[in-house]
DSSP file (Angstrom, degrees, kcal/mol; ACC not computed):
  #  RESIDUE AA STRUCTURE BP1 BP2  ACC     N-H-->O    O-->H-N    N-H-->O    O-->H-N    TCO  KAPPA ALPHA  PHI   PSI    X-CA   Y-CA   Z-CA
    1    1 A M     >        0   0    0      0, 0.0     4,-1.4     0, 0.0     3,-0.2   0.000 360.0 360.0 360.0 -40.9   26.5  -30.5   69.8
    2    2 A I  H  >  +     0   0    0      1,-0.2     4,-2.2     2,-0.2     5,-0.1   0.809 360.0  63.7 -62.6 -25.8   24.5  -27.3   70.2
    3    3 A E  H  > S+     0   0    0      2,-0.2     4,-2.4     1,-0.2    -1,-0.2   0.949  99.9  52.1 -66.6 -47.0   25.8  -26.1   66.9
    4    4 A L  H  > S+     0   0    0      1,-0.2     4,-2.7     2,-0.2    -1,-0.2   0.928 109.6  49.7 -53.6 -44.5   24.0  -29.0   65.2
    5    5 A Y  H  X S+     0   0    0     -4,-1.4     4,-3.1     1,-0.2    -1,-0.2   0.878 108.4  52.2 -64.3 -36.9   20.8  -28.0   67.0
    6    6 A V  H  X S+     0   0    0     -4,-2.2     4,-2.4     2,-0.2    -1,-0.2   0.930 111.5  47.9 -65.9 -45.3   21.3  -24.3   65.9
    7    7 A V  H  X S+     0   0    0     -4,-2.4     4,-2.5     2,-0.2    -2,-0.2   0.932 113.6  47.8 -59.3 -45.6   21.7  -25.5   62.2
    8    8 A F  H  X S+     0   0    0     -4,-2.7     4,-2.3    -5,-0.2    -2,-0.2   0.936 111.4  49.3 -59.5 -47.0   18.6  -27.7   62.6
    9    9 A A  H  X S+     0   0    0     -4,-3.1     4,-2.0     1,-0.2    -1,-0.2   0.888 109.3  51.5 -60.1 -39.3   16.6  -24.9   64.1
   10   10 A A  H  X S+     0   0    0     -4,-2.4     4,-2.4     1,-0.2    -1,-0.2   0.925 109.7  52.0 -67.7 -39.8   17.6  -22.4   61.3
   11   11 A L  H  X S+     0   0    0     -4,-2.5     4,-2.6     1,-0.2    -2,-0.2   0.889 107.7  52.5 -60.6 -38.4   16.5  -25.2   58.7
   12   12 A Q  H  X S+     0   0    0     -4,-2.3     4,-2.3     2,-0.2    -1,-0.2   0.904 110.0  46.4 -66.2 -40.7   13.2  -25.3   60.5
   13   13 A L  H  X S+     0   0    0     -4,-2.0     4,-2.8     2,-0.2    -2,-0.2   0.874 113.6  49.5 -62.0 -40.2   12.7  -21.6   60.2
   14   14 A A  H  X S+     0   0    0     -4,-2.4     4,-2.8     2,-0.2    -2,-0.2   0.868 111.3  49.7 -65.7 -39.8   13.7  -21.8   56.5
   15   15 A D  H  X S+     0   0    0     -4,-2.6     4,-2.8    -5,-0.2     5,-0.3   0.929 110.5  49.7 -61.8 -45.3   11.3  -24.6   55.9
   16   16 A M  H  X S+     0   0    0     -4,-2.3     4,-2.8     1,-0.2     5,-0.2   0.951 114.5  44.8 -59.8 -51.0    8.5  -22.6   57.6
   17   17 A W  H  X S+     0   0    0     -4,-2.8     4,-2.6     2,-0.2    -1,-0.2   0.930 114.5  46.0 -57.3 -45.6    9.3  -19.5   55.5
   18   18 A T  H  X S+     0   0    0     -4,-2.8     4,-2.2     2,-0.2    -1,-0.2   0.913 114.9  49.1 -72.9 -38.0    9.6  -21.3   52.2
   19   19 A T  H  X S+     0   0    0     -4,-2.8     4,-2.6     2,-0.2     5,-0.2   0.927 112.0  48.1 -59.0 -48.6    6.4  -23.3   52.9
   20   20 A H  H  X S+     0   0    0     -4,-2.8     4,-2.2    -5,-0.3    -2,-0.2   0.933 112.5  49.6 -57.7 -43.5    4.5  -20.2   53.9
   21   21 A T  H  X S+     0   0    0     -4,-2.6     4,-0.9    -5,-0.2    -2,-0.2   0.890 111.9  47.9 -68.9 -37.9    5.7  -18.4   50.7
   22   22 A I  H ><>S+     0   0    0     -4,-2.2     5,-2.6     2,-0.2     3,-0.9   0.966 114.7  44.7 -62.6 -52.9    4.7  -21.3   48.5
   23   23 A L  H ><5S+     0   0    0     -4,-2.6     3,-1.0     1,-0.3    -2,-0.2   0.806 109.6  55.6 -67.1 -29.4    1.3  -21.6   50.0
   24   24 A S  H 3<5S+     0   0    0     -4,-2.2    -1,-0.3     1,-0.2    -2,-0.2   0.690 105.9  53.1 -65.1 -26.7    0.7  -17.8   49.9
   25   25 A Q  T <<5S-     0   0    0     -4,-0.9    -1,-0.2    -3,-0.9    -2,-0.2   0.221 131.2 -92.9-100.5  17.9    1.5  -17.9   46.2
   26   26 A G  T < 5S+     0   0    0     -3,-1.0    -3,-0.2     1,-0.2    -2,-0.1   0.488  80.6 136.9  92.8   7.5   -1.2  -20.7   45.6
   27   27 A G      < -     0   0    0     -5,-2.6     2,-0.3    -6,-0.2    -1,-0.2  -0.086  46.8-120.8 -76.4-174.5    1.0  -23.8   45.9
   28   28 A R        -     0   0    0      0, 0.0     2,-0.4     0, 0.0    -1,-0.1  -0.915  13.9-112.1-131.9 153.6   -0.1  -26.9   47.9
   29   29 A E        -     0   0    0     -2,-0.3     6,-0.1     1,-0.1     9,-0.0  -0.763  19.6-160.2 -85.2 124.9    1.1  -28.9   50.8
   30   30 A L  S    S+     0   0    0     -2,-0.4    -1,-0.1     4,-0.0     3,-0.1   0.687  73.2  84.5 -83.4 -19.3    2.4  -32.5   49.7
   31   31 A N  S  > S-     0   0    0      1,-0.2     4,-2.5     2,-0.1     5,-0.1  -0.740  71.9-154.7 -88.5 120.2    2.1  -33.9   53.2
   32   32 A P  H  > S+     0   0    0      0, 0.0     4,-1.8     0, 0.0    -1,-0.2   0.796  89.1  51.6 -69.1 -29.0   -1.6  -35.0   53.5
   33   33 A V  H  > S+     0   0    0      2,-0.2     4,-2.2     1,-0.2     5,-0.2   0.929 114.2  42.7 -72.9 -43.9   -1.9  -34.8   57.2
   34   34 A L  H  > S+     0   0    0      2,-0.2     4,-2.9     1,-0.2     5,-0.2   0.887 110.3  58.1 -64.7 -37.1   -0.4  -31.2   57.3
   35   35 A A  H  X S+     0   0    0     -4,-2.5     4,-2.4     2,-0.2    -2,-0.2   0.941 108.4  46.7 -58.7 -49.5   -2.6  -30.3   54.3
   36   36 A K  H  X S+     0   0    0     -4,-1.8     4,-2.3     1,-0.2    -2,-0.2   0.940 114.6  46.5 -61.4 -46.4   -5.8  -31.3   56.4
   37   37 A L  H  X>S+     0   0    0     -4,-2.2     4,-3.0     1,-0.2     5,-0.5   0.891 110.2  52.4 -60.8 -38.4   -4.5  -29.4   59.3
   38   38 A F  H  X5S+     0   0    0     -4,-2.9     4,-2.2     1,-0.2    -1,-0.2   0.935 109.8  50.5 -61.6 -46.5   -3.7  -26.3   57.1
   39   39 A D  H  <5S+     0   0    0     -4,-2.4    -2,-0.2     1,-0.2    -1,-0.2   0.886 117.2  40.8 -62.1 -38.5   -7.3  -26.5   55.7
   40   40 A K  H  <5S+     0   0    0     -4,-2.3    -2,-0.2    -5,-0.2    -1,-0.2   0.891 134.4  12.8 -78.1 -40.4   -8.8  -26.6   59.2
   41   41 A F  H  <5S-     0   0    0     -4,-3.0    -3,-0.2    -5,-0.2    -2,-0.2   0.529 109.3 -98.1-116.3 -13.8   -6.6  -24.1   61.2
   42   42 A G     X< -     0   0    0     -4,-2.2     4,-1.4    -5,-0.5     5,-0.2   0.026  34.0 -95.8  95.9 149.2   -4.7  -22.2   58.5
   43   43 A H  H  > S+     0   0    0      1,-0.2     4,-2.7     2,-0.2     5,-0.2   0.877 115.5  52.2 -72.1 -37.7   -1.1  -22.9   57.4
   44   44 A L  H  > S+     0   0    0      2,-0.2     4,-2.3     1,-0.2     5,-0.2   0.934 110.3  46.3 -73.9 -40.0    0.9  -20.4   59.6
   45   45 A P  H  > S+     0   0    0      0, 0.0     4,-2.2     0, 0.0     5,-0.2   0.961 116.3  47.3 -59.2 -48.5   -0.7  -21.4   63.0
   46   46 A V  H  X S+     0   0    0     -4,-1.4     4,-2.9     1,-0.2     5,-0.2   0.911 113.0  47.3 -63.2 -46.0   -0.1  -25.0   62.2
   47   47 A L  H  X S+     0   0    0     -4,-2.7     4,-2.8     2,-0.2     5,-0.4   0.922 111.6  50.3 -62.4 -40.9    3.4  -24.5   61.0
   48   48 A V  H  X S+     0   0    0     -4,-2.3     4,-1.8    -5,-0.2    -2,-0.2   0.931 117.0  41.2 -64.4 -41.3    4.4  -22.4   64.1
   49   49 A V  H  X S+     0   0    0     -4,-2.2     4,-2.2    -5,-0.2    -2,-0.2   0.915 117.7  46.7 -73.8 -44.2    2.9  -25.1   66.4
   50   50 A F  H  X S+     0   0    0     -4,-2.9     4,-2.3    -5,-0.2    -2,-0.2   0.948 115.2  44.5 -63.0 -50.5    4.3  -28.0   64.5
   51   51 A K  H  X S+     0   0    0     -4,-2.8     4,-2.5    -5,-0.2    -2,-0.2   0.873 111.1  54.4 -62.6 -40.1    7.8  -26.6   64.1
   52   52 A S  H  X S+     0   0    0     -4,-1.8     4,-2.5    -5,-0.4     5,-0.2   0.952 111.7  46.2 -58.5 -52.1    7.9  -25.5   67.8
   53   53 A A  H  X S+     0   0    0     -4,-2.2     4,-2.4     1,-0.2     5,-0.2   0.872 110.4  51.7 -60.6 -38.2    7.0  -29.2   68.8
   54   54 A V  H  X S+     0   0    0     -4,-2.3     4,-2.4     2,-0.2     5,-0.2   0.949 109.8  50.1 -62.1 -50.4    9.6  -30.5   66.5
   55   55 A L  H  X S+     0   0    0     -4,-2.5     4,-2.6     1,-0.2    -2,-0.2   0.890 112.6  46.4 -55.5 -44.2   12.3  -28.3   68.0
   56   56 A V  H  X S+     0   0    0     -4,-2.5     4,-2.4     2,-0.2     5,-0.2   0.925 113.4  47.6 -64.8 -44.0   11.4  -29.3   71.5
   57   57 A L  H  X S+     0   0    0     -4,-2.4     4,-2.1    -5,-0.2     5,-0.5   0.861 113.4  47.5 -73.0 -30.5   11.3  -33.0   70.8
   58   58 A V  H  X>S+     0   0    0     -4,-2.4     5,-2.4    -5,-0.2     4,-2.1   0.930 110.8  53.5 -70.8 -44.6   14.6  -32.9   68.9
   59   59 A Y  H  <5S+     0   0    0     -4,-2.6    -2,-0.2    -5,-0.2     4,-0.2   0.948 119.5  32.3 -53.6 -49.5   16.2  -30.9   71.7
   60   60 A F  H  <5S+     0   0    0     -4,-2.4    -1,-0.2     1,-0.1    -2,-0.2   0.746 134.1  22.2 -84.6 -22.4   15.3  -33.3   74.4
   61   61 A Y  H  <5S+     0   0    0     -4,-2.1    -3,-0.2    -5,-0.2    -2,-0.2   0.709 128.0  29.8-114.1 -22.1   15.3  -36.7   72.6
   62   62 A V  T ><5S+     0   0    0     -4,-2.1     3,-2.9    -5,-0.5     7,-0.3   0.761  91.1  85.6-115.9 -31.3   17.5  -36.5   69.5
   63   63 A L  T 3 <S+     0   0    0     -5,-2.4     6,-0.1     1,-0.3    -4,-0.1   0.754  84.7  58.5 -51.2 -35.1   20.3  -33.9   70.2
   64   64 A P  T 3  S+     0   0    0      0, 0.0     2,-0.8     0, 0.0    -1,-0.3   0.610  93.4  79.2 -71.4  -8.2   22.8  -36.4   72.0
   65   65 A Y    <>  -     0   0    0     -3,-2.9     4,-1.9     1,-0.2     3,-0.3  -0.841  61.2-173.6-109.1  98.6   22.8  -38.6   68.8
   66   66 A D  H  > S+     0   0    0     -2,-0.8     4,-2.6     1,-0.2     5,-0.2   0.872  81.4  55.2 -58.0 -42.9   25.1  -36.9   66.3
   67   67 A V  H  > S+     0   0    0      1,-0.2     4,-2.1     2,-0.2    -1,-0.2   0.914 109.6  46.2 -62.3 -42.2   24.2  -39.4   63.4
   68   68 A V  H  > S+     0   0    0     -3,-0.3     4,-2.7     2,-0.2    -1,-0.2   0.897 110.4  53.0 -71.8 -37.2   20.6  -38.6   63.7
   69   69 A M  H  X S+     0   0    0     -4,-1.9     4,-2.5    -7,-0.3    -2,-0.2   0.900 110.1  48.8 -56.9 -45.6   21.2  -34.9   63.9
   70   70 A Y  H  X S+     0   0    0     -4,-2.6     4,-1.8     2,-0.2    -1,-0.2   0.913 110.4  50.9 -65.1 -43.5   23.2  -35.1   60.7
   71   71 A L  H  X S+     0   0    0     -4,-2.1     4,-3.1    -5,-0.2    -2,-0.2   0.935 112.3  45.8 -59.8 -46.3   20.5  -37.1   59.1
   72   72 A L  H  X S+     0   0    0     -4,-2.7     4,-2.7     1,-0.2     5,-0.2   0.897 112.3  51.8 -64.4 -37.6   17.7  -34.6   60.0
   73   73 A I  H  X S+     0   0    0     -4,-2.5     4,-1.2     2,-0.2    -1,-0.2   0.817 111.2  47.5 -66.1 -32.3   19.9  -31.7   58.9
   74   74 A S  H  X S+     0   0    0     -4,-1.8     4,-1.9    -5,-0.2    -2,-0.2   0.922 112.2  49.3 -68.2 -48.9   20.4  -33.5   55.6
   75   75 A L  H  X S+     0   0    0     -4,-3.1     4,-2.3     1,-0.2     3,-0.2   0.942 113.7  45.3 -52.9 -55.4   16.8  -34.1   55.2
   76   76 A Y  H  X S+     0   0    0     -4,-2.7     4,-2.8     1,-0.2     5,-0.2   0.795 107.6  57.9 -60.4 -32.2   15.7  -30.6   55.9
   77   77 A S  H  X S+     0   0    0     -4,-1.2     4,-2.3    -5,-0.2    -1,-0.2   0.899 108.3  45.2 -72.2 -37.2   18.3  -29.1   53.8
   78   78 A V  H  X S+     0   0    0     -4,-1.9     4,-2.5    -3,-0.2     5,-0.2   0.960 113.6  51.4 -64.0 -48.9   16.9  -31.1   50.8
   79   79 A V  H  X S+     0   0    0     -4,-2.3     4,-2.8     1,-0.2    -2,-0.2   0.915 112.9  44.8 -50.4 -49.9   13.3  -30.0   51.8
   80   80 A V  H  X S+     0   0    0     -4,-2.8     4,-2.7     1,-0.2    -1,-0.2   0.907 114.0  48.6 -74.5 -37.8   14.3  -26.2   52.0
   81   81 A V  H  X S+     0   0    0     -4,-2.3     4,-2.0    -5,-0.2    -1,-0.2   0.892 112.3  49.4 -65.4 -33.9   16.3  -26.4   48.7
   82   82 A H  H  X S+     0   0    0     -4,-2.5     4,-1.5     2,-0.2    -2,-0.2   0.951 112.8  46.8 -63.2 -53.6   13.3  -28.0   47.1
   83   83 A N  H >X S+     0   0    0     -4,-2.8     4,-2.3    -5,-0.2     3,-0.5   0.933 111.4  52.2 -57.0 -45.9   10.9  -25.4   48.5
   84   84 A Y  H 3X S+     0   0    0     -4,-2.7     4,-2.4     1,-0.3    -1,-0.2   0.914 107.3  51.7 -59.7 -43.2   13.3  -22.6   47.4
   85   85 A T  H 3X S+     0   0    0     -4,-2.0     4,-0.5     1,-0.2    -1,-0.3   0.806 109.0  50.9 -65.2 -27.5   13.4  -24.0   43.9
   86   86 A Q  H X< S+     0   0    0     -4,-1.5     3,-0.6    -3,-0.5    -1,-0.2   0.864 108.2  52.2 -70.4 -39.3    9.6  -24.0   43.8
   87   87 A I  H 3< S+     0   0    0     -4,-2.3    -2,-0.2     1,-0.2    -1,-0.2   0.946 107.8  52.4 -61.2 -49.9    9.5  -20.4   45.0
   88   88 A K  H 3<        0   0    0     -4,-2.4    -1,-0.2     1,-0.3    -2,-0.2   0.631 360.0 360.0 -71.6 -14.9   11.9  -19.4   42.1
   89   89 A R    <<        0   0    0     -3,-0.6    -1,-0.3    -4,-0.5    -2,-0.1   0.513 360.0 360.0 -65.6 360.0    9.7  -21.1   39.3
């Protein structure tokens, strides 16, 4: 079970890195709530706080549920691949 969490955590780091890279290259955040927070506080501090909160919540509330972990891993895999393709453009 902890292996799924490690994969999920790695995907969170990859999402943070790819999002930071895209925004640093002049891209924009598609999530309107995060976009407003980025404008107010900067994207890196918001990403660190948000991803940290997600990791804590998933560890304490979602980790026991294999199916949910697989769904989250699938979702963030798609997000990271999408972000990476945007960087490569």
